[in-house]
N, C-alpha and C positions, 0 to 999 in steps of 0.2 A: 687696370687690374682691379681697382676698388669697385668699379661699376660691375665688372664681371662677377666678382664675389657676391655682390648684392643680388645680382640676377640669379646666381646659383642658390643662394639662401631662400630667395622668393619662390623659386621653383620647388625646392625641397619642402617648404611650408605648404604649397599648394598640393603636392603629392601626398603629404601627411594628412591634410584635411580630406582629400579624396579617399585615401585608404580608410580613414576613420568612418567617413560616411558610408563607405561600402560595407564595413564591418557592422555598422548599425543596421543597414538594410538587410544584411545577411541574417541577422538574428531577430529583428523585430518587425520587419515589413510583413503585413498581412498575417500577423500571428494571432488572429481572433478565432477562438474555438471554445468548445466546452467539453468537459469529461466528467464522468461519475466515478466516485470512489466508494466501493461497498466493502465493508470489512466484517469479520466475525459472523459469517453466514451460518455456520454450524448445521449444515444440512444433514438430515436423517429422515427416514420414512415416517417416524412417529411425531406426535405433538403438533400435527398440522404444519410441520416445517416445509414440505413441498408447496403447499398452498401459499404460505407466507412468502417464500422465495419467489414464487410465480408472481405474486402481487408486486414485489420489488422489481422484477424483470419488466412487468407491464408498465410500471411507473417510469422506469428508466427509458423504455422505448417511446413513451409519450413525450419525453423531454428531448429526444433526438440528440444526445451528445455525440461527439466524434468517436469516442471509445469509452470503455469501462476499465478501471483499475480495481483489483481486489486487494484487500489488506491481510489475507491469510485466514486460517481457520475456516477453510472452505467446507469441511465436513466435521461431524462429531460422531465418532472419535476413532482415530486409527492408532493412537499411542499404546493402547492395550492389546494390540495385535488382533488376531483372528482374520486371516487373509480373505476368506469368503465374505465376511461382513464388511471389511474395509473396501474390498473391490466393489461391493454393492454401493457403498457410499460414494466412492469416487466416480463410478459409472453414472449414478444418479445426478451428481453435480455436473459432470461433463455433458450429459444429455440435456439437462435443464438450462445450463448456461449457453447452449447453442441457440436458445430462444432470444438472446439479445440480438438486436438488429444492427449491431456494430461490433468491431473487434473487442476482445476481452484479453487483458493482460493480467495473469494471475501472480499471486505472491504466496509464499509458503508460510503457514502458521504452525504453532506447536501441535494442535490437534491433527494436523496433516502428516506428522511424523509417524512412520509405521513401526510398531512393535518395539518401542524403546523402553517401555515399562517392564519391571521385573515379572509381573504377572502374565506377560505375553506368552502365548503358546509357541510363537516363533522366536528363534534366537537371533543374535546379531549376525549370524552367518547366512541368514535368509537373503536372497537377492533383492527383496523389496525393503529390507531393513532401513530405517531412518528416512533418508531422502528417496530411496529406490522406488517406492510406489508412486509418489508424487511425480518423479521424473518420468516414469513410465506413461503417465497420463498427460502430463503438461510440459515436459521438457526441463530445461535448466532451472535451477533454483535462484540464480541471479543472472541478470542480463540488462541490456539497455536498448532503447529505441528512440527515434526522433519523430517529432510531429510538429510541422509548421515552425521549424527553427527552435523549438524547445526540446531539451534533452531529458528523457525520463530514465531513471535508474531504479530497477527493482532489486532489492537486496534480500539475502537470506540471513535473518537475524537469529537463527536457531542452532544451537549445539547440544550435545548430549554429555552429561557428566558420568563419572566413573560409577556413581551409585544409581545410574539409570533414571535420571530425571532430565528434563530439558532445561536449558539455560539460554539467556540472551547474549549472544556474542557473534561478531563477524570473524570468520576464519582468516588466517594469514594469507591463504591462497586467494580468498575473495578480496581482501584489501589490496593485494598485488594486482589483481585484475582491475579493480576500481582505479588504481593509480594509472594504469595503462589506458583505460577507457577515457578518463577525463583529460589525459594528455593530448588527445586528438581534438579537443574542443577549443574554439575561440573563447577567451576568458569572459566575453560579453554574453555568451550563450546562456539563456535561463535554464536552470536545472531543477528538476523535481525528483526527490528521493521517496521511494515507497518501502516501508518496512513493517513487519508485523509487531514485534516487540518494540515499545517506544524507545526512541533515541533520547528524547527530552520530554519531561512531563512534570507537572506539579503534584502528581498523585501522592507522593510520600509526605509532602507538606500538608495537604488537605486531609488525608486519611490517617496520618501517623504511621504509615507503613515504613519499612526499612529501605525501600527503593531498590531491592534486589531484582525486581521484575523488569528493570530497564536493561538496555544493551550495555554490557559492562565496558566495552571499548569504543563507544560511540564517539568519544572525543577525538579518536584517531581520524575518523571520517571528517568531522568538522574542521580539524586542523588541515587535512589534505585539501579541503575545498576553500580554504581561506582566501585565496586569490582568484576564485571563480565566482560566478554569479548564481549561487545557490538561492533559489526563490522560496522553496516550500518543501517541508518534510511531511509526508502523510503516513499515519501509523494507526495501529489497532490494538488488539489484545485486551485492553482494560475495560472495554464496553462503556465508555463514557465519551461525552462530547467536550472538546477542549480546543482552545485556540491561543496561540502566543506569537509574539513578534520579538525576536531576540536581538537586542542591541542594534537595531536598524540594519541587521544583517540578513536574517531569513525568518520566515514564518513557519509555524508548525500547526497541524490540525490532527487531533486524535478523533477518529471518525465515527464514534458511537458503535452501533452494531445493528445488523439486520435481524439477528435472532433475539436481542435483548437478553433476558436471563433464561437462556435455554428454551425459548419459545413460550415461556409461561408468564411473562411480565417484564417490567423494566428492571434494569440493573443500574445501580448508582443513580436511580431516578432519571436515567437517560432514555428517552423514548426511542423505540426502534425506528431506524431510518438510515439514510446514506447522505453523502456529501456531493453536491454538485458544484463544480468549479468552472467559472467563466473567465477565460483568458482574453485579455485585450492588450495587444502590443507586448510589453515586457512586464505587465502587471496582471493582477487577477482579483476577482471577488468570489465569494462562496456563500452557500446556504445549505442548511440541513433540511433534507426532504423526508417527510413522513410518508412511508409507503402503505400505510393503512392497516398494518397488522394489529395494532393495539385495539382499534375499534372493532375489527373482525373477531379478535380473541374474546373481547368482552361480550360481544353479541352471542358468540357460541356459548360462553359461560352462562349467560342469562337464559338460554334455551334448554339447559340441562334440567332434568326433572327435579333434582334436589335444590335447584335455584328458585323454584317456583313455590 
């Protein structure tokens, strides 16, 4: 009987080791790939923005990542309404982004919200109000997808206040969806979150701001993911470059901006550019890539008559 029990224990150990190795293979085997993260594009017909965005598209295509993630503020600006103007902006972005030679996964930014400001000629009863126009062009404002055993979650970090301003918040409906989404994952699966409004940032400490520009209930998401393998949070909105590693748990990158300060220079002294992430197994490295707009903008400025 004693020998039989030892044999049973031995077999259970072997089965456990096999299951663990299979789980590791499920999540990490052959998980080598790259992706680009472009945020705060602020596309519009003026200020050379189409030329600058095309330069970013060309630079991404030269690097051949598996796909592109955007961090919101695709256009500038839909918040003040004007359906014809906003349709023109979204159409321009959709047409130009088709120039990427790889799939593009978009994220909603505050400037992509339609007609939320008080001065908008369209009211909250308009079918394109708030998320409506974005959804008409790009689909759901939050969703997830898998790539080579990594799980990517694109979140909607925008709400609208009673006094018709935007705010950083995840809705209760979205949080319920997220809970269901991650419940289907193995806890070893590497997870990347994409959000426009920062979930975590040092901005308030560095600049002395009050921190109200962050997602107010981000802690609920971090708590929800405590027992999961959250690897990276990608975020935008504040137009600067920032990297952090939180308590050996997860990394975050605030991805600068394609447009800089409205296509007329740097903002927060952050050069216009995007993030290239290289995944290897269950880890990653990253770099900030200059897409050349600053040099082009300065060259244009020097060629103006008044600059001579």
